[in-house]
C-alpha positions as CSV (number, residue, x, y, z in Angstrom):
1,X,0.0,0.0,0.0
2,X,1.3,3.6,-1.1
3,X,0.2,7.0,0.3
4,X,-1.4,9.0,-2.3
5,X,1.6,11.4,-3.5
6,X,1.0,15.1,-3.0
7,X,2.1,18.0,-4.6
8,X,4.1,19.5,-1.9
9,X,6.1,16.1,-1.6
10,X,7.4,16.6,-4.8
11,X,10.7,16.9,-3.5
12,X,8.9,17.1,-0.7
13,X,2.1,51.6,8.5
14,X,3.3,53.3,11.4
15,X,0.6,52.9,14.4
16,X,-0.8,56.1,13.6
17,X,-2.6,54.7,10.6
18,X,-4.7,52.4,13.2
19,X,-8.5,53.2,13.8
20,X,-7.6,54.9,16.9
21,X,-4.7,55.0,20.0
22,X,-4.4,51.4,21.5
23,X,-6.6,49.9,19.3
24,X,-5.8,46.7,16.6
25,X,-6.7,47.2,13.4
26,X,-9.4,44.8,11.6
27,X,-8.2,42.7,8.7
28,X,-9.9,40.0,7.2
29,X,-9.5,36.6,8.2
30,X,-6.3,34.6,6.8
31,X,-7.3,32.7,3.7
32,X,-4.2,30.1,4.1
33,X,-4.4,27.3,1.5
34,X,-4.1,24.2,3.8
35,X,-6.0,21.0,4.5
36,X,-7.1,19.6,8.0
37,X,-8.2,16.2,8.5
38,X,-9.9,16.6,11.4
39,X,-9.5,17.7,15.1
40,X,-9.6,14.3,16.3
41,X,-6.9,13.3,14.5
42,X,-4.8,15.9,15.7
43,X,-5.7,14.8,19.6
44,X,-4.2,11.5,19.2
45,X,-0.7,12.6,18.1
46,X,1.4,13.0,21.1
47,X,5.1,13.7,19.5
48,X,6.0,15.1,15.9
49,X,9.3,15.2,14.4
50,X,9.6,18.2,12.6
51,X,12.5,17.5,9.5
52,X,14.5,20.9,8.8
53,X,13.6,22.6,5.6
54,X,15.7,22.2,2.7
55,X,17.7,25.1,1.9
56,X,16.5,27.3,-0.7
57,X,18.9,27.7,-3.4
58,X,20.4,31.0,-3.4
59,X,19.1,31.9,-0.1
60,X,21.2,30.5,2.6
61,X,19.7,30.8,6.1
62,X,15.9,31.1,5.0
63,X,14.8,27.7,5.1
64,X,16.8,27.4,8.4
65,X,15.2,30.5,10.2
66,X,11.7,29.4,8.7
67,X,12.1,26.1,10.4
68,X,12.9,27.7,13.8
69,X,9.9,29.9,13.3
70,X,7.6,27.3,12.5
71,X,8.4,25.1,15.4
72,X,8.0,28.1,17.8
73,X,4.7,28.8,16.1
74,X,3.7,25.1,16.5
75,X,4.7,24.8,20.1
76,X,2.5,27.9,21.1
77,X,-0.3,26.0,20.3
78,X,0.2,23.1,22.7
79,X,-1.2,20.5,20.6
80,X,1.6,18.0,21.0
81,X,5.2,17.8,21.5
82,X,7.4,18.7,18.4
83,X,11.6,18.1,18.4
84,X,13.4,19.4,15.4
85,X,15.8,17.1,13.7
86,X,18.5,18.4,11.1
87,X,19.3,17.5,7.8
88,X,22.8,16.9,8.8
89,X,21.8,14.6,11.4
90,X,23.1,11.1,10.9
91,X,19.6,9.3,11.9
92,X,18.4,11.2,8.5
93,X,20.4,9.1,6.5
94,X,19.0,5.6,7.6
95,X,15.3,6.6,6.5
96,X,13.9,7.9,3.0
97,X,12.5,11.2,3.6
98,X,11.8,12.3,-0.1
99,X,9.9,10.2,-2.7
100,X,8.3,11.0,-5.9
101,X,6.2,7.9,-5.8
102,X,4.6,8.8,-2.2
103,X,5.7,6.7,0.9
104,X,4.7,3.0,1.5
105,X,3.4,1.7,4.7
106,X,7.0,-0.1,5.5
107,X,8.7,2.9,5.2
108,X,6.4,4.8,7.4
109,X,6.8,2.4,9.9
110,X,10.7,2.7,9.6
111,X,10.2,6.2,10.3
112,X,8.4,5.7,13.2
113,X,10.1,3.4,14.5
114,X,13.7,5.4,14.1
115,X,12.5,8.7,15.3
116,X,9.9,7.0,17.8
117,X,7.4,9.7,17.1
118,X,3.6,9.3,16.2
119,X,3.8,11.8,13.0
120,X,6.6,14.0,10.8
121,X,6.3,16.9,9.8
122,X,8.2,17.7,6.1
123,X,7.8,20.5,3.7
124,X,10.0,23.1,1.9
125,X,10.3,27.1,1.2
126,X,10.1,28.0,-2.2
127,X,10.5,31.2,-4.4
128,X,11.3,33.3,-1.9
129,X,11.8,37.0,-2.9
130,X,13.6,39.9,-0.9
131,X,12.5,43.5,0.3
132,X,11.1,45.2,-1.1
133,X,8.5,42.9,-2.8
134,X,9.2,40.4,-0.1
135,X,7.5,37.1,-0.6
136,X,7.8,33.3,0.4
137,X,6.2,29.9,-0.5
138,X,5.6,27.3,2.1
139,X,4.9,23.6,1.6
140,X,4.1,21.4,4.6
141,X,2.6,17.9,5.3
142,X,1.9,16.7,8.5
143,X,1.9,12.5,8.3
144,X,0.4,10.3,10.9
145,X,2.8,7.4,10.5
146,X,0.5,4.9,12.3
147,X,-2.6,5.6,10.3
148,X,-0.3,6.3,6.9
149,X,-2.2,9.5,5.8
150,X,-1.7,13.1,5.6
151,X,-3.4,15.0,8.7
152,X,-2.2,18.7,8.1
153,X,-1.0,20.2,4.7
154,X,0.0,23.7,3.8
155,X,0.3,25.3,0.7
156,X,0.7,29.0,0.3
157,X,2.4,31.8,-0.7
158,X,2.4,35.1,0.9
159,X,3.1,38.4,-0.7
160,X,3.7,42.0,1.0
161,X,2.5,43.5,-2.1
162,X,-0.7,42.1,-1.4
163,X,-2.8,44.8,0.3
164,X,-4.8,42.4,2.2
165,X,-1.5,40.8,3.2
166,X,-0.4,43.8,4.6
167,X,-3.7,44.3,6.6
168,X,-2.8,41.3,8.4
169,X,1.0,42.0,8.9
170,X,-0.5,45.4,10.6
171,X,-3.1,43.4,12.9
172,X,-0.4,40.7,13.8
173,X,2.2,43.3,14.8
174,X,-0.6,45.2,17.2
175,X,-1.7,42.0,18.7
176,X,1.0,39.4,18.9
177,X,4.3,42.1,18.8
178,X,2.7,45.5,20.4
179,X,6.2,47.0,20.8
180,X,9.8,46.4,20.3
181,X,10.6,47.3,16.5
182,X,10.6,50.8,16.8
183,X,11.1,52.8,14.9
184,X,9.7,50.3,11.6
185,X,7.0,49.2,14.0
186,X,4.6,46.9,11.7
187,X,6.8,47.8,8.6
188,X,9.6,45.6,9.5
189,X,7.6,42.6,8.7
190,X,7.6,43.6,5.3
191,X,11.7,44.3,5.3
192,X,13.4,41.5,7.5
193,X,12.9,38.3,6.3
194,X,13.0,36.9,10.1
195,X,10.3,39.2,11.2
196,X,8.7,37.8,8.0
197,X,8.9,34.5,8.8
198,X,7.8,34.6,12.4
199,X,4.4,36.0,11.0
200,X,4.1,33.5,7.8
201,X,4.9,30.9,10.9
202,X,2.2,32.6,13.0
203,X,-0.3,32.4,10.3
204,X,0.5,28.8,9.6
205,X,0.2,27.4,12.9
206,X,-3.1,29.4,13.2
207,X,-4.5,26.9,10.2
208,X,-4.0,23.6,12.8
209,X,-6.3,25.5,15.7
210,X,-7.5,29.0,15.4
211,X,-7.1,30.9,18.3
212,X,-9.9,32.9,19.8
213,X,-10.5,36.2,17.7
214,X,-9.0,39.2,19.7
215,X,-11.0,41.8,20.1
216,X,-11.0,44.7,17.6
217,X,-12.0,48.3,18.0
218,X,-15.1,49.4,15.5
């Protein structure tokens, strides 16, 4: 028996602009392209191994920083234990982590026995573009190694030139960061790759189990 192959595994404004002082701007809900099998599938997972994202050609450090940001954002959801394993770890040489044809149940059992986990998180960053038109794509797949099925899949691109994304960045800064990035404030997220990666990771992790909506000013 072989898992169906998914596309992502193919190689696996200053605060003065806010509505009112001290209030967060309203923004449309993030529409992240993803699939979540069911909350019950997540509840049955106790430990996940996150294999470090492979490097994006031409942009050293982007994948490593995105891996760190993504791990922090997922852990903040407190859904399961998440451990990150680097691609240069010798243990990764003992199992197949990429397959153009998908993984067989035997290969998934081998991953489970090797990493001692219930599920494995694989993915990649793609099409990174720096400031002034920063953009990044992210593919992720959380595979339940016991049942042999994808539980959570993300395939999305974030573009800072998109006005809807810009509004969500302002709201993210106001609700999650609040301060500490002066004098650039929210605009640092559209300039700094590391700040942008944290925003992307936050929105991605939200698709696992959304946080309650924050109270916004009218």
